[in-house]
C-alpha positions in Angstrom: 0.0 0.0 0.0 2.8 2.3 0.9 4.6 1.5 -2.4 1.5 2.2 -4.4 1.2 5.7 -2.8 4.8 6.4 -3.8 4.2 5.3 -7.3 1.1 7.6 -7.5 3.1 10.6 -6.4 5.8 9.8 -8.9 3.3 9.6 -11.7 1.8 12.9 -10.7 5.2 14.5 -10.5 6.1 13.2 -14.0 2.8 14.5 -15.4 3.5 18.0 -13.9 7.0 18.1 -15.3 5.6 17.0 -18.7 3.1 19.8 -18.6 5.7 22.4 -17.6 7.9 21.3 -20.5 5.2 21.3 -23.2 5.6 23.9 -26.0 4.3 27.3 -25.2 0.9 27.2 -27.1 0.1 23.7 -25.9 1.1 24.5 -22.3 -1.1 27.6 -22.3 -4.1 25.7 -23.6 -3.6 22.9 -21.0 -3.2 25.4 -18.2 -6.3 27.3 -19.3 -8.3 24.1 -19.3 -7.1 23.2 -15.9 -7.9 26.7 -14.6 -11.4 26.4 -16.0 -11.9 22.9 -14.5 -10.7 24.1 -11.1 -12.5 27.5 -11.2 -15.9 26.2 -9.8 -14.1 24.6 -6.9 -12.1 27.7 -6.2 -15.2 29.9 -6.4 -17.0 27.6 -4.0 -14.1 27.6 -1.6 -13.7 31.4 -1.8 -17.4 32.0 -1.2 -17.4 29.7 1.7 -14.4 31.4 3.2 -16.0 34.8 2.8 -19.2 33.7 4.5 -17.1 32.2 7.3 -15.2 35.5 7.7 -18.4 37.6 7.5 -20.1 35.3 10.1 -17.2 35.7 12.4 -17.3 39.5 12.1 -21.0 39.5 12.7 -20.6 37.4 15.8 -17.8 39.7 17.0 -20.0 42.7 16.2 -23.0 41.2 18.0 -20.9 40.5 21.0 -19.8 44.1 21.0 -23.4 45.2 20.8 -24.3 43.0 23.7 -21.5 44.3 25.8 -22.5 47.9 24.8 -26.1 47.2 25.7 -25.1 45.7 29.0 -23.0 48.8 29.8 -25.8 51.1 28.9 -28.3 49.2 31.0 -26.0 49.3 34.0 -25.5 53.1 33.5 -29.3 53.6 33.2 -29.9 51.7 36.4 -27.2 53.7 38.1 -28.8 57.0 36.9 -32.2 55.9 38.0 -31.0 55.1 41.4 -29.2 58.4 41.6 -32.4 60.2 40.6 -34.3 58.4 43.4 -31.6 59.3 45.9 -31.8 63.0 44.9 -35.6 63.0 45.1 -35.5 61.5 48.6 -32.8 64.0 49.6 -34.9 66.8 48.2 -38.0 65.6 50.2 -35.9 65.3 53.3 -34.6 68.8 53.0 -38.1 70.2 52.4 -39.5 68.3 55.4 -36.6 69.5 57.6 -37.0 73.1 56.4 -40.8 72.9 57.1 -40.3 71.6 60.6 -37.5 74.0 61.4 -39.7 76.9 60.2 -42.4 75.7 62.6 -39.8 75.5 65.4 -38.6 79.0 64.9 -42.2 80.5 64.7 -43.6 78.6 67.7 -43.9 80.5 71.0 -43.0 77.4 73.1 -39.5 76.2 73.8 -39.0 73.4 71.3 -36.0 71.0 71.0 -35.7 69.7 67.4 -35.0 66.0 67.2 -34.6 63.3 64.6 -36.2 59.9 64.9 -33.5 57.3 65.0 -35.4 54.1 65.8 -38.9 52.6 66.2 -40.1 49.8 68.4 -40.2 46.8 66.0 -42.6 44.9 68.2 -45.1 47.7 67.9 -44.2 50.0 65.1 -46.9 52.5 66.0 -46.2 52.8 69.7 -42.8 54.1 70.4 -40.0 56.2 68.8 -36.5 56.9 69.8 -35.0 60.4 69.4 -31.4 61.5 68.9 -31.5 63.9 71.9 -32.0 63.5 75.6 -31.2 64.8 79.0 -28.1 66.7 77.7 -30.6 68.9 75.8 -33.1 69.3 78.7 -35.4 66.5 77.7 -36.9 64.4 80.5 -39.9 62.1 81.0 -43.5 63.3 80.5 -42.9 66.0 77.9 -45.1 66.6 74.9 -43.7 65.7 71.5 -45.1 67.4 68.4 -44.6 68.0 64.7 -45.8 70.9 62.6 -49.0 68.9 62.1 -49.8 68.3 65.7 -49.2 66.1 68.8 -47.7 62.7 68.3 -47.0 61.6 71.9 -45.0 62.1 75.1 -41.5 61.2 76.3 -41.4 58.3 78.7 -37.6 57.8 79.3 -34.5 59.9 78.6 -30.8 59.1 78.6 -28.1 61.7 78.2 -28.2 61.3 74.4 -31.6 59.8 73.5 -35.3 59.9 74.5 -38.1 57.4 74.0 -41.6 58.6 73.0 -44.9 56.9 73.6 -47.1 57.7 70.7 -50.7 58.8 71.0 -51.9 55.7 69.2 -50.7 53.5 72.1 -53.5 52.6 74.5 -51.3 53.6 77.4 -51.0 57.2 76.2 -53.8 59.3 77.7 -54.3 63.0 77.1 -56.8 65.4 78.6 -58.4 67.1 75.7 -61.3 69.3 74.5 -63.3 69.6 71.4 -63.4 73.0 69.8 -65.5 75.1 69.5 -68.0 73.3 71.7 -65.5 73.2 74.5 -66.4 69.6 75.5 -63.7 67.9 77.7 -62.7 64.3 77.8 -59.7 61.9 77.8 -58.1 60.8 74.5 -56.4 57.4 74.5 -54.9 55.4 71.7 -56.5 52.4 70.0 -53.7 51.5 67.6 -53.4 52.2 63.8 -56.1 51.7 61.3 -55.7 49.3 58.3 -54.8 52.4 56.3 -51.9 53.2 58.7 -53.5 56.2 60.4 -53.3 56.7 64.2 -56.8 56.3 65.6 -57.7 57.5 69.1 -60.8 57.4 71.2 -62.0 60.4 73.3 -64.1 59.2 76.3 -66.1 60.7 79.2 -67.6 63.5 77.1 -70.6 65.1 78.6 -73.6 63.5 76.9 -75.5 66.8 76.7 -72.7 68.5 74.8 -73.5 68.9 71.1 -70.8 67.5 68.9 -70.2 67.0 65.2 -67.8 65.2 63.0 -64.8 67.2 61.7 -64.5 69.3 64.9 -60.8 69.8 66.0 -59.6 68.1 69.2 -56.8 69.9 71.1 -55.0 69.3 74.4 -56.8 70.8 77.4 -53.6 71.5 79.4 -54.7 69.5 82.5 -52.3 67.3 84.3 -49.1 69.2 83.6 -47.7 67.1 80.8 -49.3 68.5 77.6 -49.5 72.3 77.2 -53.0 73.6 76.2 -53.9 74.1 72.6 -51.8 71.4 70.8 -53.8 69.9 67.9 -54.4 66.2 68.3 -56.8 65.5 65.4 -60.4 65.7 64.3 -63.6 64.0 65.3 -64.5 61.2 63.0 -67.8 60.0 64.6 -69.7 60.4 67.9 -71.7 57.9 69.8 -73.1 57.3 73.3 -71.3 54.7 75.4 -72.9 51.5 76.6 -73.9 52.9 80.0 -75.6 55.9 78.4 -73.8 58.3 80.8 -71.2 59.8 78.4 -70.5 60.4 74.8 -67.4 59.1 73.1 -65.8 60.1 69.8 -63.4 58.4 67.4 -60.5 60.8 66.7 -58.1 60.6 63.7 -54.7 62.0 64.6 -53.6 64.9 62.4 -49.9 64.1 62.6 -48.7 61.0 60.7 -47.1 59.2 63.7 -45.8 56.4 61.5 -43.9 58.6 59.1 -42.5 61.1 61.5 -38.8 61.8 60.8 -38.2 65.1 62.6 -40.1 66.1 65.7 -40.0 68.6 68.6 -40.0 68.0 72.3 -41.9 70.8 74.1 -39.9 71.9 77.2 -41.7 73.5 80.1 -42.1 77.3 80.0 -42.1 79.8 77.1 -39.4 80.3 74.6 -37.1 83.3 75.2 -38.2 86.3 73.2 
């Protein structure tokens, strides 16, 4: 088998030499015929090679487009997150400005504080502030926002203070309904399904005419809450089971669940 292959190669070499040594005209005609015979194969091979090259270029280009798209998507996500951060910062600045404007215009001596924690076992019941005894804050001081009363302090360390919110059943506030002047006790009943702080005002004189939408403010009795702080508005009125008093559902005006900046009301008036 090996010898047969050698013989074949020798024959081909002899034919090639014979073709190269043919007279000029004969050699040209032979070479021309060979070129024509091989041309279809060469054309097919060339086209196949071109398609292969073009396909490779397309794949490389597609890969580049994919990488470019991925980079643009990442940049878009980054920019969207940045926009959200800037919007949140703008809202926080506006809220802080609004609260500080209220603090400067109030006649009472107010200590501005930031909410730094909430009671995770009862989100609506307690807050922790970033200021405490070092700033004159102690237990049983009213805590407000520009919108109204949100609770009272219950404990104070040198640097922090804890606040019991008006939505907590343990928080009780002597209050009156304006303009009727009816007095009663406001206590928390927890948040509504919508997240609002709901309170109940009890022991209202049953002969006092009341109507929904009337403002409820602190009465100033008991020494903890100064008079005139807005608590909320009457939602509905009914007579209690014993028939001796009226009671009213009160929706707190201040959003106790979203409070970020608050003020602790110190005893006495602010310096002029």
